[in-house]
N, C-alpha and C positions, 0 to 999 in steps of 0.2 A: 558295231560297223560305225565308219567314220563319217562324219556329218560333211562331206565335202561342199554340198549346199551351202551350209552354214559358213564353211571357209572361204567359200567363193563370195559370198556376201559381204564378209569380214574385208576380204580383199579390194573389192571395190568400195566400200566405205574409205579405205587407207588409199585410195587413188590410183589403185591398179586399173590397167586400161585391158589388159589381155590376160587370159588364163592357159598355161602352158602344161606340159607333164613332161617327164623323162624319165628312163628306166636304166639303172646302174646294174649291168647283166654281170654276174661274176661265177668264175669256176671254183672247183675245189680249193685251189690253192689262194683263192679271193684275188686272183687277177681280174683286170675289168675289160670287158668287151669296149673296145673304142673303134666307132667306124668312120671314115674319110669324107668329106663333102665332094662331089664331084666338080671337074673343071667348069661345067656350065653353071654352077650354083653360085648364088650371091656372095658366098664365102667359101672361095676354092681352097680346096687343102685343108681344110680345118678340122681336126680330129674331135669328135665328142662322144658320149653316151646317146643310145638310141632316144628320140623324142619330138616334139613338136607341139603344133596349137590345137586346143581342144575346138572341136566343131561345133556348130549351132546344135543346141538341144542335147547334147552328148555328155554323160556323166563323166567325172573325171577319172574313176577308175576304167571306164571302158576305152575312154580316150588313149591311155597309156597302155592298154592290150592292143588297140588298134594300131596305134604308132609302132610299137614292137614290132608287131606281125607284120607291117607294112616294109620297115626299114632293115629288117633281119630275117624275115621267115619263123621268128619265135613265135609259138602258140600254144596255149593252155597251160601256163606257168602260174605260179603263186607268184601274185606280185604284193609285197609288203612295203606301205607307205614308210618312207624313212625322215623326210624334212621337206622344207620349201626351199627355191631359191628365187631372190628377187634381182633381176637386171633389165638394163635398157635394152630393146632391141637395136638392130641396124635401122630400123624405121622411125627410133624414136619414141617408141611406144613402150610404157613401164609394164613388164611381163612379171607375174608370178609362176613360176615353175614348182608342181608339186611332184616329187621325184621319189620314185619307186625304186624298188630293188629284189633280185632273183636270183637264184641259183641254177647253173644248168650243168649237167656232167661235161667231163672232158671230151673233146672231141666233138661236141654237138655240131652238127654243119649249120653255116650262116649263109643265107641267100639275101644278099643286099638289094635295094632296089636302086632304080635310075638314078636317085638324088646321091647316092654313094658307090665309090670306086674301089674301096679297100678297107679290110678291115685288121684288127690285131687284139691278141692279149696281152694287156700292159700291168706291169706292177704298180702300185700308186706313187712308188719314189722314182719311175721311170717312164712317165707318161710322155706319149708326142705332145705336139703342139697343140695346145688347148685353150681355152677361155678360162679365164682367171676364175670364174663363177664356178665353173664346172671342176676346175682342180680342185677348188677349195671343198666341193660336196664331195669327191670321190676321196680326198685325204682326211675330210671328218670322218666318212663313213668306214673306212678302212682302220683308222684310229680306235673307233668305238667299237667294232668288232673283235679286236684283238683283247677288250675286256671280258674275262670270263662270265658268261650268263647275259653279257648283252644281247639284245634283239631290237631290230628297227619297230618303231612305236607301233605300226601297222599290225606288225605280229604278235606284240608284248600283248596290246591290249585285248587279245582275244585269249590269255591266259586269266585273264584277273574277273572279278565279279563287276559288271556293269549295270548296275539298278537303273530301272526305269524311274521318273520323277516325277510328281503332280504338285501342284500349286493350289491352295483353296483358302477361303476364307471362312472363320467363326463369326456367326453374325448372331445378334440376340437381340430380344424386344426388350421396352422397357422395364418388365419385371424381371429381367435376366435369365429368361427362358432361352434355349439354343434352337437354331433354325435347322431343321431337316427335311430332306428333298425323298419319296419316294422312289426307288428305281423302276422305270418301264419294264428293263430286261427281267432283274430280278427284285419282286415285291418285298422280298425280306430284308433288303438293303434300304439304309438311309444315308444318304450324303449330304456333306456340306457343299456349297456353292463351289465349284473348282474343276479340274481335272488332269489329264496327263500333259506332260510337256512335250510340244512338237519340236520339231528341228527349228532351229533359229529363235526360239522364244524362251524366256526366261520363266521360273516358277510364278513370281509375282504378276507378269503379265500373262501368263496361261490364268491364273486366278481372275484377274479383270476382265479379260475376253469370255470366260467360261460364264462368268456371273451375269453378263449381258445376255448370252446364249440360253443360259438356263433360268434365270429369273425375270428376264426381260427388263431388268433395273442395271443401270451403269452405276455401280457402287461408289465411283470416283466423283460421280455427281451427287449422289445422295449423300454421302457422307466424306465430303472432301476433306476436313482438316484430319480425320482418322486415315483415310486411304493417302494423304500425301505424307504420314509418317513412314509407310510400308513396314509397321510394327510387325517382326516376326514373332510369333507366340511359340513356335514349337517347330523342331525337325526329328521328324519320326523316320528311323530307320527300322525295315522290316524284312525279315529274311525269307527267302524263298519257301513259298508252301504250297500243299497241293491245288489249292484254289487258284493260286498265281503264282507260277514257277519261276519266277525271277526275282532278286532282291528289289525292294521299291524303297526310295527315299522322298519323303514328304515334307513339304513346306506348307505351313499353316501360318496365316497372316490374321491379323484383327479387322475385320469388316465392319465392326461398328454396331450401331443399336438401329432397327428400324422402327419407325413409329407406326401406330394402325393407319395413318394416312399414307405412309409409303407402302406399308405391308397389302393395302389394297390395289396397288398397281403391280403386283406380283403378276406376271405371266408367264406360266410354265413352257417348256419346249417339251410337248407330250410324246415326243419321240425318245426322251431321255427320262423324264420323270412324271409320274402322275399325280402327286399330291403334295403340299410341303405342309408343316406344323412347327411351332414352336412348343417345347417341352422342357420341364426342368428334368435336370440331370438325374433323378431317381426314377421319373415316368420313362426316360427313355430306355432305361433298362428293360423294361416289358417289350419293347420295340424292337430291339437290336439283338442280333447275334452276339455271344459273351466276346468274342475277340474284338468285334466292333465295338462293343460299350466300354471294353477295356480303352480302346484308343480315344474315344470322347472323354473319359475321366482324365487321362493322361494328358490331353490338350486342355482340359479346364482347369487343371494343377497348374499348368505352364500359364494360362492366361491370368490366374489369381497369383501368381508369383511376381507379376509385372516384369521380370526377365525372362528372355526365351530359354527354353530347356531342350536339351537333346535326350530324346528317349528311345529306347531299342523294344521290339518286339521280335520274338519274347524277351520279356524282361529278365535280367540275372535274378536268381531267387531272392536275393536281399532287397532287390529292387521292386517285388512283384506283389505291391498292394497300394490301394489307392484310398482307403478309410480306416479307421480303428473305432472300437468298441471299449469302453474301458469299465471293468469291475472294480469300484474302489470300495474297500471295508475298512472298518476301524476295529480296535481291540473288543468292542462290546457285540461283534457279529452284527454289525449293521451294512447296508449296501446303499452307496451313493445313487439316489434315483432323480431324473430330471422329468419335470411334466411338459410333454411336448406342445407346441402351438396346435391350432385345429385349421393350419392352411393346408389347402390343398397342393399334391405336388410334392411332398415331404415323406419320409419315411415314419410311419406308423404315426399319424396325426392323433391329436388328443391322448396318446397313450403315456404311460409313466415308463422310461426306459433307462439303461445306463448311459452315462454320457459317451457321445460320440462324434464323429466328424471327418471330413474329408482333409488328406494331406496335404500339405503346402510346400511347394519349392521341394528341395533335397531332403525333407526330414526322415529321418528313421522312424519307425512304429512307435519307440518311445519317446521320441521328441513329440510328435504328431499327438501321444495321449496326453503327455505332460500339458501340452499347449491348450488343446482343448477342455481339460479340466480346469485348468486357470481361469478360462474365456469364459466358460458354462457355469463355474461354481465358484470362481475368486480363491481358490486353493490350491496347496503345492502337495501333491503326492510323491510317495518314496516307492522303492521296492518294485517298479514295473518290470513285469515280465510275461510271457506269453502263457495264457492259459491250456494247459496240456489236454490231452485228449480230442476226439473229432470235433470239426465244427458243425455246429446246426445248419440245416438246409437253408432255412430263412435267413440265415446270416452269408453275405455275399461272400464268395471265393476271394475277393480283393480286398475283404476288410477282416485287420488282424484283431484278435481279441486279446486282452492284454487284462492283468489283475495288480492293484497298486492298493499301496495301504495309507491310511492318514488317522492320524491322532488328535487332531486339534478339535475344539469346541464347536459345536454345531452352530453357535452363533456368528461364524466366521464365513459362513457360507454366504456368497453373494451371486445373487441370478446376473447371469449377463445379458446380452441382447437379443436373445432368443429363447423361447419357452415360457412357461408361467410359473414354474416356481422349482427348486430343488432342497431336497432332504434326505437325511439318513432315515433308512427304514430298516427295522429290523427283519432278517432274514424268512422268518417264519411268517410275516405280514405281508411281503412283496407279493403273494398270489392273490391277495386281497383286493390289490390295486387293478387298474384296467392295465395289463402289461402283455406284450407281445407274447406269443406260444414258445417262442426260443427259451423265456425265462425259466421254463420247466427244467432243460436242459442244464442250464448255468448254475441254479440255486444248488442242487446236490452238490456240484462240484466244489462251491463256494464254502457249503458246510463243511465238508469234509477237508477241506483246507484250513478252516478255523479250528475243527477239532485238533487236527496235528498239530497246530500253532500253540492251543491251550493244553495240549496233553490229555485232552477227554477221549474217551472210547466211544465209539457211533453205536 
């Protein structure tokens, strides 16, 4: 659907004083219906295609259909928008005419209004006396129609995917937790501040307006420096699905940080949301449907990267991961283990786990694994490859599990800025530590791999 209200508003901003419509009617040979103004008209004897001015409160398409019916008697035709024509009327007004086109069968009867006293079907290269603007429109249209496969834009856009769009803000608290709001209509859904783009709005303007309506806070006033940057975090293209059967293109912007004082002034629109909360990326997993949680992780990855990312849902197979777990072993059959912090809101607080972490930017799984091991343990691993076999249920489907090897001295290990300790642990001693249940799944795989490497039999 063409946003003629938006096009009309654009015309007014450009100094256009009146909106008009015109219809180029064609027959099977692409001859053009031309009608002649009567002698009592202000421009007697001028030939033109049907058209006129839009009446107050009338839609552009309805105006075109009405003018066509009044001046020619033609009704019920499919009108396709083709282009616009700007001209100055005989009264000195700047007019923008939205021009449509349609086809009628040869021999279709024409019933002229009192304002016209003649009609003819003319080829574009033999038009009767008409205005330069209308002549240019007709010649342009006929040239385009001669191009194989070309169709007026009003018809062409019905053949291509036309996604809806939304604009939203990623808002965090001083601890880096992410703001979500529970939907009133669907309590299982948690949203960012924002909404669908309406006619005449941009995604950024939509995010600002919806933020005020949904949170009761004007983010432009609360976080002026951040909002003024209009920092785009991510563009997300989602294919049509059973829940929402048309494609969607989402624009997520940086909404900055809300302090406790600012949070105390949040006033939800209860018609849209029933509650709000800030949660870590890990804790949102338990509250969100899987596909919405994946979108959250993608947005957070984009935010961490510092540069806007374009992501697709569903993601291509090679891109369908957001984190890694890295099982690093050495020739002595030991496994690199990381003693995690006791902080709430993280996975397995206080446990010993393999190295792991979130993906950054456009990293591959192997690049993410190598970087995380270097950051958390200070070493460089080699031979990274996916761990074969099914993934344990407690390891998120968006996490890739890889195995790598390291042959350096344990004195080279250096704890990064997260966790309490890192060390190499013999495989048979790992169960003696406080470890997640999924280690019972992966330890036999590592032991079998070590046996194959050393030539031992199990």
